[in-house]
C-alpha positions in Angstrom: 0.0 0.0 0.0 1.3 3.4 -0.9 1.8 5.7 2.1 1.5 9.4 1.5 3.9 11.7 3.3 2.6 15.1 2.3 -0.8 16.8 1.9 -2.5 16.2 -1.5 -1.7 18.6 -4.2 -1.7 18.5 -8.0 1.6 16.5 -7.7 -0.6 13.5 -6.5 -1.0 12.6 -10.2 2.8 12.0 -10.3 2.6 10.1 -7.0 0.2 7.6 -8.6 -3.2 8.9 -7.5 -5.8 9.4 -10.3 -6.4 13.1 -10.2 -9.1 14.4 -12.5 -10.4 17.3 -10.3 -11.4 20.5 -12.0 -10.9 24.1 -11.0 -10.7 25.2 -7.4 -14.0 25.4 -5.7 -15.5 22.5 -7.7 -17.0 19.6 -5.8 -14.7 16.5 -5.9 -15.2 12.8 -5.4 -12.3 11.1 -3.6 -11.7 7.4 -3.5 -9.3 6.5 -0.6 -8.2 3.7 1.6 -7.3 3.7 5.3 -5.8 0.7 7.1 -8.4 -0.8 9.4 -5.8 -1.0 12.2 -5.5 2.7 12.1 -9.2 3.5 11.7 -12.0 1.2 12.7 -12.7 -2.4 13.6 -9.0 -3.4 13.0 -9.0 -5.6 16.1 -12.2 -7.4 15.1 -11.0 -7.9 11.5 -7.6 -9.3 12.8 -9.4 -11.6 15.3 -12.0 -13.0 12.9 -10.1 -13.1 9.6 -12.9 -13.6 7.1 -15.3 -10.9 8.3 -16.1 -8.0 6.0 -18.0 -4.7 6.8 -20.0 -2.3 4.6 -21.7 0.9 5.7 -25.4 1.0 4.8 -25.6 4.7 5.4 -23.8 7.3 7.5 -25.8 9.2 10.1 -25.0 12.6 11.5 -22.5 12.7 14.4 -24.0 12.8 17.9 -21.7 14.4 20.4 -18.9 14.3 17.8 -19.4 10.5 17.4 -19.4 8.9 14.0 -22.3 6.4 13.9 -22.9 4.5 10.7 -25.2 1.5 10.1 -22.8 -1.3 9.2 -23.5 -4.7 7.5 -21.2 -7.5 8.7 -20.8 -10.8 6.9 -18.6 -13.9 6.8 -18.8 -14.7 10.5 -21.4 -16.0 13.1 -23.2 -13.4 15.2 -22.0 -14.6 18.5 -18.3 -14.5 17.5 -18.8 -11.1 15.9 -20.3 -9.6 19.0 -17.6 -11.0 21.2 -15.0 -9.4 19.0 -16.9 -6.1 18.9 -17.0 -5.9 22.7 -13.2 -6.2 22.8 -12.5 -3.8 19.9 -11.0 -0.6 21.2 -12.3 1.3 18.2 -15.9 0.5 19.2 -17.6 2.6 21.9 -20.9 0.8 21.6 -23.0 -1.2 19.1 -26.6 -2.1 18.6 -27.9 -5.1 16.6 -30.7 -4.3 14.1 -31.4 -7.2 11.7 -30.1 -10.3 9.9 -30.5 -11.3 6.3 -29.7 -14.8 5.1 -27.8 -15.1 1.8 -27.0 -18.7 0.8 -25.2 -20.4 3.6 -24.2 -17.2 5.4 -25.9 -14.4 7.2 -25.4 -10.6 7.0 -25.9 -8.7 10.2 -26.8 -5.0 10.5 -25.5 -3.0 13.4 -25.3 0.6 14.4 -21.8 1.2 15.6 -20.7 4.1 17.7 -17.0 4.6 17.2 -14.4 5.5 19.8 -12.8 8.9 19.9 -10.1 8.3 17.3 -12.5 7.1 14.6 -14.9 9.9 15.5 -12.2 12.5 14.7 -11.8 11.1 11.2 -15.4 10.5 10.4 -16.7 13.7 12.1 -14.2 15.8 10.2 -15.7 14.5 6.9 -19.1 15.6 8.0 -17.8 18.9 9.4 -16.2 19.7 6.0 -19.6 19.2 4.3 -18.6 15.8 3.0 -20.9 12.9 2.1 -19.6 9.3 2.4 -21.0 7.6 -0.7 -19.6 4.1 0.0 -17.6 2.7 2.9 -16.5 -1.0 3.0 -13.6 -3.2 4.2 -11.3 -5.3 2.0 -8.1 -7.0 3.1 -7.7 -5.1 6.3 -8.4 -1.7 4.8 -11.4 0.6 4.7 -12.2 1.8 1.2 -14.2 5.0 1.0 -15.8 7.1 -1.7 -16.4 10.6 -0.4 -18.0 13.7 -2.0 -16.4 16.9 -0.8 -17.3 20.5 -1.6 -13.8 21.4 -2.9 -10.2 20.4 -2.9 -9.5 22.6 0.1 -11.8 20.4 2.2 -9.8 17.4 1.0 -6.6 19.0 2.1 -7.9 19.8 5.5 -9.4 16.3 5.9 -6.1 14.8 4.9 -4.0 16.9 7.4 -6.3 16.1 10.4 -6.6 12.4 9.5 -2.8 12.2 9.5 -2.7 14.1 12.8 -5.2 11.5 14.2 -2.8 8.7 13.2 -4.7 7.5 10.1 -2.6 6.8 6.9 -4.6 7.8 3.9 -4.0 6.2 0.5 -5.5 8.4 -2.2 -6.6 6.3 -5.1 -8.7 8.6 -7.3 -9.7 12.3 -7.2 -12.1 13.7 -9.8 -14.4 16.6 -10.2 -18.1 15.8 -10.1 -18.8 18.3 -13.0 -16.2 16.5 -15.2 -18.2 13.2 -15.3 -15.0 11.4 -16.2 -15.2 8.7 -13.5 -18.6 7.3 -12.6 -19.8 5.0 -9.9 -17.8 2.1 -11.3 -14.7 3.9 -12.3 -15.6 4.2 -16.0 -14.6 7.0 -18.3 -17.2 8.6 -20.5 -15.7 6.8 -23.5 -15.9 3.4 -21.8 -19.5 4.0 -20.7 -20.4 5.0 -24.3 -18.7 1.9 -25.8 -20.2 -0.5 -23.2 -23.7 1.0 -23.6 -23.5 0.8 -27.4 -22.3 -2.8 -27.2 -25.2 -3.8 -24.9 -27.8 -2.0 -27.0 -26.5 -3.7 -30.2 -26.7 -7.1 -28.5 -22.9 -7.5 -28.7 -23.1 -9.7 -25.6 -25.8 -11.9 -27.0 -25.4 -15.6 -28.1 -25.1 -15.4 -31.1 -23.8 -11.8 -31.2 -26.1 -9.2 -32.6 -23.3 -7.0 -33.8 -19.5 -7.3 -34.4 -16.8 -5.3 -32.8 -15.8 -3.7 -36.1 -19.4 -2.5 -36.8 -19.5 -0.8 -33.4 -16.0 0.7 -33.8 -17.1 2.2 -37.1 -20.2 3.7 -35.4 -18.0 5.3 -32.8 -15.5 6.4 -35.4 -12.5 4.6 -33.9 -10.4 1.6 -35.0 -11.3 -2.0 -34.2 -8.3 -2.2 -31.9 -9.2 1.0 -30.1 -12.8 -0.3 -29.5 -11.6 -3.7 -28.3 -9.2 -2.0 -25.8 -11.9 0.4 -24.6 -14.3 -2.5 -24.0 -11.7 -4.6 -22.3 -10.6 -1.8 -19.9 -14.3 -0.9 -19.2 -14.9 -4.5 -18.3 -11.8 -4.4 -16.0 -13.1 -1.3 -14.3 -16.6 -2.8 -13.8 -15.2 -6.0 -12.3 -12.7 -4.1 -10.1 -15.3 -1.6 -8.7 -18.5 -3.7 -8.7 -17.3 -7.2 -8.0 -13.7 -7.6 -6.9 -13.9 -5.5 -3.7 -11.8 -7.9 -1.7 -8.6 -7.2 -3.7 -5.8 -5.6 -1.7 -4.2 -3.7 -4.7 -6.4 -1.5 -6.9 -4.6 -0.3 -10.0 -4.4 3.5 -10.5 -3.9 5.5 -13.6 -6.3 6.6 -16.3 -7.8 4.0 -18.6 
């Protein structure tokens, strides 16, 4: 995992983060990762191994406490709650519901974090940020956060570092640019994938050939094939393969 040693600037692009943010003052979406040991539920994750967490929604802080609703999966409820009781990042938790999926259960809890996690989460809310997604994968929390501008990102970064949380910036892009959507797709990739779907390119037998679709887009057959392949890679990475420890950066 890459460890940042300075506050985020335009040089982040050179450091490996995908930076596509627009002008100053524009809202930005930030994709970042924080080691669970430095943030939340690290003790529980280390103790239980296979457990994963995903925030259902993030509620407003109460007395500066960050209190999301969290789904837990991959472990039995009794073992999970034993671990949560001993986790120093958890101030309190409340069980809400369980949903059975196949041979396993998903459990929904409200979790009140201890002070260190509250500093990190509360700051995001204080800066006018909205946490879009928040999940664990390979002992890291992966977050997508909407912030009002890059200044808010810089302040968040600085205070998180001061709280002892190492932030790995993976992507930064301006909302108005529309370059990176929910699944990390560029506009060109979305256009190619949508056209392929509408033309029954994925049907058996295929309703259209790659060359025909490339001609419609005004690009070469090779360029179309690469665009589709990279789009598929982004979809799998962002929609399916959430348990991978290393997420490739760089523009596709």
